[in-house]
C-alpha positions as CSV (number, residue, x, y, z in Angstrom):
1,M,128.2,52.6,106.5
2,D,126.3,51.0,109.4
3,P,122.9,49.7,108.3
4,N,121.4,50.3,111.7
5,Q,122.2,54.0,111.5
6,P,119.6,56.3,110.0
7,P,120.7,58.1,106.8
8,V,122.3,61.5,107.3
9,E,120.1,64.3,105.9
10,N,121.9,66.6,103.5
11,Y,120.9,70.2,102.6
12,A,118.1,70.2,100.1
13,N,119.1,73.6,98.7
14,P,122.9,73.9,99.0
15,K,123.1,76.9,96.6
16,T,120.5,78.9,98.5
17,C,122.2,78.0,101.8
18,F,125.5,79.1,100.4
19,F,124.2,82.5,99.4
20,H,122.2,82.8,102.6
21,V,125.4,82.6,104.5
22,L,127.6,84.4,102.0
23,F,126.1,87.9,102.2
24,K,125.9,87.7,106.0
25,A,129.6,86.6,106.2
26,G,130.5,89.1,103.5
27,A,129.1,92.1,105.3
28,L,130.6,91.0,108.7
29,A,134.0,90.2,107.2
30,F,134.2,93.4,105.2
31,Y,133.3,95.5,108.2
32,I,135.9,93.7,110.4
33,L,138.7,93.6,107.9
34,S,138.1,96.8,106.1
35,S,140.1,99.0,108.5
36,L,143.2,97.0,107.5
37,F,142.8,98.0,103.8
38,F,140.9,101.3,103.7
39,N,141.3,104.6,105.4
40,S,138.0,106.0,104.2
41,F,135.0,105.6,106.5
42,V,132.7,106.4,103.5
43,I,134.0,103.4,101.6
44,I,133.6,101.2,104.7
45,F,130.1,102.5,105.4
46,V,128.8,102.2,101.8
47,V,130.2,98.7,101.1
48,T,129.2,97.3,104.4
49,V,125.7,98.6,104.3
50,F,125.4,97.5,100.6
51,L,126.4,94.0,101.6
52,A,124.0,94.0,104.6
53,A,121.2,95.3,102.3
54,L,121.9,92.5,99.8
55,D,121.7,90.0,102.7
56,F,118.4,91.6,103.9
57,W,116.9,91.3,100.4
58,V,118.2,87.7,99.8
59,V,116.9,86.5,103.1
60,K,113.5,88.2,102.9
61,N,112.7,87.3,99.3
62,V,114.7,84.2,98.4
63,S,116.2,82.1,101.2
64,G,113.3,82.6,103.5
65,R,110.9,81.3,100.9
66,I,113.1,78.4,99.8
67,L,114.6,77.3,103.1
68,V,111.7,77.7,105.5
69,G,108.7,78.3,103.3
70,L,108.0,81.8,104.7
71,R,107.9,85.3,103.2
72,W,106.9,88.6,104.8
73,W,106.6,92.2,103.8
74,N,105.2,95.4,105.2
75,E,102.8,97.8,103.5
76,I,101.3,101.2,104.4
77,N,97.5,101.2,104.1
78,D,95.3,104.1,103.0
79,L,95.2,105.3,106.6
80,G,98.9,105.6,106.8
81,E,99.2,102.6,109.1
82,S,101.9,99.9,108.8
83,V,100.4,96.5,107.9
84,W,102.4,93.3,108.1
85,K,101.7,90.8,105.3
86,F,102.7,87.1,105.6
87,E,103.0,84.3,103.1
88,S,103.7,80.7,103.9
89,L,103.4,77.3,102.4
90,D,100.6,75.1,103.6
91,Q,101.2,73.1,106.8
92,E,101.9,69.9,105.0
93,S,104.6,71.5,102.8
94,L,106.0,73.3,105.8
95,S,106.3,70.0,107.7
96,R,108.3,68.5,104.8
97,M,110.9,71.3,104.7
98,N,114.5,70.1,105.1
99,K,115.5,70.3,108.8
100,K,119.1,71.2,108.0
101,D,118.1,74.0,105.7
102,S,115.7,75.3,108.4
103,W,118.3,75.0,111.1
104,L,120.9,76.9,109.0
105,F,118.3,79.6,108.2
106,W,117.2,80.3,111.8
107,W,120.7,80.0,113.5
108,T,122.4,82.3,111.0
109,L,119.6,84.8,111.2
110,Y,120.1,85.1,115.0
111,L,123.9,84.7,115.1
112,T,124.3,87.6,112.6
113,A,122.3,89.9,114.9
114,V,124.4,88.7,117.9
115,A,127.6,89.4,115.9
116,W,126.4,92.9,114.9
117,T,125.5,93.6,118.6
118,V,129.0,92.5,119.7
119,L,130.6,94.7,117.1
120,G,128.3,97.6,118.3
121,I,129.6,97.1,121.8
122,F,133.2,97.3,120.6
123,S,132.4,100.5,118.8
124,L,130.9,101.9,122.0
125,I,133.9,100.9,124.0
126,K,136.3,102.5,121.5
127,F,134.1,105.7,121.3
128,Q,133.7,105.2,117.5
129,A,130.3,106.8,116.9
130,D,130.7,106.7,113.1
131,Y,131.3,102.9,113.1
132,L,128.4,102.6,115.5
133,L,126.2,104.0,112.8
134,V,127.3,101.3,110.3
135,V,126.6,98.6,112.9
136,G,123.2,100.2,113.7
137,V,122.1,100.1,110.1
138,C,123.3,96.5,109.7
139,L,121.7,95.4,113.1
140,T,118.4,97.1,112.1
141,L,118.3,95.1,108.9
142,S,119.1,91.9,110.7
143,I,116.5,92.5,113.4
144,A,113.8,93.4,110.8
145,N,114.3,90.0,109.2
146,I,114.1,88.3,112.6
147,I,110.9,90.1,113.5
148,G,109.4,89.5,110.1
149,F,110.1,85.8,109.9
150,T,109.2,85.2,113.6
151,K,105.8,86.9,113.1
152,C,105.4,85.0,109.8
153,R,106.1,81.7,111.5
154,K,103.6,82.5,114.3
155,D,101.0,83.5,111.7
156,A,101.5,80.3,109.7
157,K,100.9,78.3,112.9
158,K,97.8,80.3,113.8
159,Q,96.4,79.8,110.3
160,F,96.9,76.1,110.6
161,Q,95.2,76.0,114.0
162,Q,92.2,77.9,112.6
163,F,92.0,75.6,109.6
164,A,92.2,72.5,111.8
165,T,89.4,73.9,114.1
166,Q,87.2,74.8,111.1
167,T,87.7,71.3,109.6
168,I,86.9,69.6,112.8
169,A,83.8,71.8,113.3
170,S,82.7,71.2,109.8
171,Q,83.1,67.4,110.1
172,F,81.2,67.5,113.4
173,S,78.4,69.6,111.9
174,S,78.0,67.3,108.8
175,T,78.1,64.2,111.0
176,L,75.4,65.7,113.2
177,Q,73.3,66.8,110.2
178,S,73.5,63.3,108.7
179,A,72.6,61.7,112.0
180,F,69.5,63.9,112.3
181,S,68.5,63.5,108.7
182,V,68.2,59.7,109.2
183,V,65.8,60.2,112.1
């Protein structure tokens, strides 16, 4: 090992990374290979959507929190309006997150949506409306996670900026007060 080279960063959470990728790959692989083994559209639909739903849940509730320190959910308030809720680690903890874990999380999140889109295009070209339904459900789940985590990341940055602004204003105010109290 060259002493001048910086150490290579490993995954901090290899098990979480494995399951983050496993359910995505499982749903895609089952959908792609299922026609070789099954003649029943119902089996293909149910198993593929089940695997995609597992992926959605794992990403939203487990790997998002562990790999990038973010979590989101959506609630309906008393007025019947949809309200997004975001949860994130503090900015210092977010800055210490493992870069490889974060890279894997975001790239697989986007690449899965791209893969489902390509499969949807193939279903359109082949005039397979029923398979387009499967792809549509899986793509919707992928896009929901992309939107949720993107909004959550923006919310975390906004909260940090507000905190920094408040802290600076508070420091300035206390410095001003102490300066005038001496006079």
